C-alpha positions in Angstrom: 19.1 4.5 -14.8 15.6 2.4 -13.6 15.9 -1.1 -14.4 13.0 -2.5 -12.1 10.2 -2.1 -10.0 10.1 0.7 -7.7 11.0 -0.3 -3.9 7.8 -0.7 -1.7 8.2 3.2 0.0 8.5 4.5 -3.2 5.4 2.5 -4.9 3.5 3.6 -1.5 4.1 7.8 -2.0 3.6 7.5 -5.6 0.2 6.0 -4.8 -0.7 8.9 -2.2 0.5 11.8 -4.8 -1.6 11.0 -7.2 -4.7 10.7 -5.1 -3.7 13.7 -3.4 -3.0 16.0 -7.4 -6.5 14.6 -8.6 -8.2 15.2 -5.8 -6.9 18.7 -5.4 -7.0 19.9 -8.8 -9.5 17.6 -10.7 -12.6 19.1 -9.8 -15.2 19.8 -13.1 -16.5 23.1 -13.8 -15.4 26.5 -14.4 -12.3 25.9 -16.4 -11.1 27.6 -19.8 -10.4 25.6 -22.4 -9.2 25.7 -26.2 -8.5 24.0 -28.9 -4.8 22.5 -29.6 -3.5 22.0 -33.2 -4.6 18.4 -33.4 -8.3 19.3 -32.6 -8.3 18.3 -29.1 -9.0 20.4 -26.3 -6.8 21.7 -23.6 -7.9 23.3 -20.5 -6.1 25.1 -17.4 -6.7 22.1 -15.2 -5.0 20.1 -17.6 -2.0 22.5 -17.4 -2.2 22.4 -13.8 -2.0 19.0 -13.0 0.7 18.4 -15.5 2.6 21.1 -13.5 1.6 19.8 -10.1 2.3 16.4 -11.1 5.9 17.3 -12.8 6.7 19.2 -9.8 6.4 16.4 -7.4 7.9 13.7 -9.5 11.3 15.7 -9.9 11.3 16.2 -6.1 10.9 12.4 -5.3 12.7 10.7 -8.0 14.9 13.7 -9.5 17.0 11.1 -11.5 14.1 10.2 -13.6 12.6 12.3 -16.7 9.6 13.4 -17.3 7.7 13.5 -20.4 3.7 15.2 -20.5 1.0 15.5 -22.9 0.8 19.1 -22.9 4.5 19.4 -23.2 5.7 20.4 -27.3 6.1 17.2 -29.4 9.6 18.4 -29.8 10.6 18.5 -25.9 8.6 15.0 -25.8 10.5 13.1 -28.6 14.0 14.5 -26.5 12.3 13.3 -23.5 11.6 9.4 -25.4 15.0 9.5 -26.9 16.7 10.1 -23.5 14.3 7.2 -22.5 14.9 4.5 -25.4 19.0 5.1 -25.1 19.0 4.1 -21.6 20.1 7.1 -20.2 17.3 7.0 -17.5 13.9 6.1 -16.5 10.6 8.0 -17.8 7.9 9.5 -16.6 5.1 10.1 -19.2 2.1 11.7 -17.9 -1.8 12.3 -19.3 -2.7 14.9 -16.7 -6.4 14.8 -17.4 -7.5 11.6 -19.6 -10.9 12.6 -20.9 -10.5 16.4 -20.9 -13.8 16.7 -23.3 -15.7 14.8 -20.8 -14.4 17.4 -18.1 -15.1 20.6 -19.8 -19.1 19.0 -20.4 -19.1 17.7 -16.8 -19.4 14.4 -18.0 -18.4 12.6 -15.2 -15.6 10.3 -16.8 -12.0 11.2 -16.7 -8.6 10.3 -15.1 -5.1 11.4 -14.2 -2.3 8.7 -15.8 1.0 8.2 -15.2 3.3 5.0 -16.2 7.2 4.8 -15.4 9.6 3.3 -18.3 12.9 1.8 -18.7 14.3 1.7 -22.2 11.0 2.0 -23.8 9.4 -0.5 -21.6 6.8 0.5 -19.6 7.1 -1.2 -15.9 4.6 0.6 -13.9 1.2 2.1 -14.4 -0.9 4.1 -12.3 -4.7 5.7 -13.7 -6.7 7.7 -10.8 -10.7 8.4 -11.2 -11.0 11.3 -8.7 -14.9 10.8 -8.9 -15.1 7.8 -7.6 -12.2 7.4 -5.9 -10.6 4.4 -7.4 -6.9 4.2 -8.1 -5.5 1.1 -10.7 -2.1 0.2 -10.6 0.4 -2.1 -11.7 4.0 -3.0 -11.2 5.2 -5.2 -14.5 5.3 -8.7 -13.2 3.3 -8.0 -9.6 -0.4 -8.1 -10.3 -3.1 -5.8 -10.8 -5.1 -3.9 -8.6 -8.3 -1.3 -7.7 -7.3 0.4 -4.5 -6.1 -2.5 -2.4 -8.2 -4.7 -4.4 -6.5 -7.5 -6.6 -8.0 -7.5 -10.2 -7.9 -10.5 -12.3 -9.7 -11.8 -15.6 -9.0 -15.5 -14.8 -12.1 -15.2 -12.1 -14.4 -13.5 -14.4 -17.5 -16.0 -15.8 -17.0 -17.1 -19.4 -19.8 -15.7 -22.2 -19.5 -15.5 -25.7 -18.4 -12.6 -27.7 -22.4 -12.2 -28.1 -23.1 -11.5 -24.7 -20.2 -8.9 -24.2 -20.1 -5.5 -23.1 -17.9 -3.7 -25.5 -15.9 -0.7 -24.9 -16.3 1.3 -28.7 -14.5 4.0 -29.9 -15.9 4.4 -33.3 -14.8 7.9 -34.7 -11.2 6.8 -35.0 -12.0 2.9 -36.6 -11.6 3.0 -40.1 -14.6 3.8 -41.7 -15.7 0.4 -43.7 -15.0 -1.1 -39.7 -17.1 1.1 -37.9 -20.0 1.0 -40.3 -20.0 -2.7 -40.5 -20.1 -2.8 -36.3 -22.5 -0.5 -36.2 -24.7 -2.5 -38.7 -24.3 -5.7 -37.5 -22.9 -5.5 -33.9 -21.2 -8.7 -32.8 -21.3 -7.7 -29.4 -24.2 -7.5 -26.6 -24.1 -3.8 -26.0 -21.6 -1.1 -26.9 -20.3 1.5 -24.1 -17.9 4.9 -25.4 -16.5 6.5 -22.3 -14.1 8.9 -23.4 -10.9 7.6 -21.8 -8.7 5.7 -23.1 -7.0 5.0 -19.7 -10.2 3.8 -18.1 -11.5 1.8 -21.0 -8.4 -0.5 -20.3 -8.8 -0.3 -16.4 -12.6 -1.1 -16.7 -11.2 -4.1 -18.9 -9.1 -5.2 -16.4 -11.8 -4.9 -13.8 -14.5 -7.1 -16.0 -16.6 -3.8 -16.3 -16.2 -4.5 -20.1 -15.3 -7.4 -21.7 -13.6 -6.4 -25.0 -12.5 -3.3 -26.5 -11.7 -1.8 -29.6 -9.8 1.7 -30.4 -8.4 3.3 -33.5 -5.7 5.5 -32.7 -4.4 5.7 -29.0 -1.3 7.8 -27.7 1.6 7.0 -25.4 0.0 8.6 -22.6 -3.5 7.4 -23.1 -3.0 3.8 -23.2 0.5 2.9 -21.6 -0.1 2.8 -17.9 -4.0 1.4 -18.3 -2.7 -1.3 -20.7 0.0 -2.9 -18.2 -2.8 -2.7 -15.3 -4.9 -5.0 -18.5 -2.0 -6.9 -19.0 -1.2 -7.2 -15.3 -4.9 -8.6 -14.9 -4.7 -11.1 -17.6 -6.2 -9.4 -20.4 -5.0 -9.6 -23.5 -4.5 -7.2 -26.9 -3.5 -7.2 -30.4 -3.1 -4.4 -33.2 -6.0 -4.0 -36.1 -3.1 -5.0 -38.2 -3.7 -8.6 -36.8 -0.4 -8.8 -34.8 -0.5 -9.5 -31.0 0.7 -6.9 -28.1 3.5 -8.5 -26.5 3.5 -7.4 -22.3 7.2 -6.1 -21.9 7.5 -4.8 -25.6 9.2 -1.5 -26.4 6.8 0.5 -27.2 7.0 4.3 -28.9 5.5 8.0 -29.5 3.5 6.9 -32.9 -0.4 6.5 -32.0 -1.6 2.8 -32.5 -4.7 0.9 -32.2 -6.2 -1.4 -29.7 -8.4 -4.7 -29.9 -8.5 -6.4 -26.4 -10.3 -9.0 -24.4 -10.3 -10.5 -21.2 -9.1 -13.6 -22.3 -7.2 -15.2 -25.1 -10.6 -17.1 -26.4 -12.2 -13.9 -26.4 -9.8 -12.0 -28.1 -9.6 -14.8 -31.1 -13.8 -13.9 -31.9 -13.3 -10.5 -31.0 -10.5 -10.5 -34.0 -12.7 -13.0 -36.8 -15.5 -10.3 -35.7 -13.7 -7.3 -36.7 -12.3 -8.3 -40.0 -14.4 -5.8 -42.1 -13.2 -5.2 -45.4 
């Protein structure tokens, strides 16, 4: 059972494998695609990357379980329950976060990997192959972009009215989406189509606030840990604060996040639409 962060050698080889698999497989163009039952796209590249990640992780960490986005819901649930029970650690992989972007040639997508112990994420990696940017963090050890430490504490303090906001309108309650569109409380808005990179760009200060109505575990787990380790804070649309180190589950969840507690309070007030 995994109960602590990986050894330095483990961490180094995992980072190298992420970069190698991402550079080898995540090349846009020419990949067949089909719609899944939930309406999202899957391409041959999604499947190839998941296969490559699973094969490498099985060789490097044979005692740790595996959960991938492209597994059946039944297989995902079984792997997750094994982790929750404390039988062993669990790698959670999204082989291509931003598949719609990828198939359309929009240059924003990533490979994500999170390590869980008893339902808690203890390590996360997000790789952007087009920019060769590897965001990574281990619980309690800080967040990094390649070899550069990330911290939101050094960002300039700006009011919400001047912030760049990453907002996914599609999955928000209609009243909230309409209110934000009609009377935006932020300076400018973007939607880049990769949840993992939304969190990482928040950690890097490229956006200052973030809002999403429905994220899956494999989309957000690694990126949220990276953002937390950089100093960002988040809550649910219900109002409850997210707590670093909390036990997670497979149910999709909302996210309301900011680079500082003060900015999160202002962002929370601005999103209270009836």
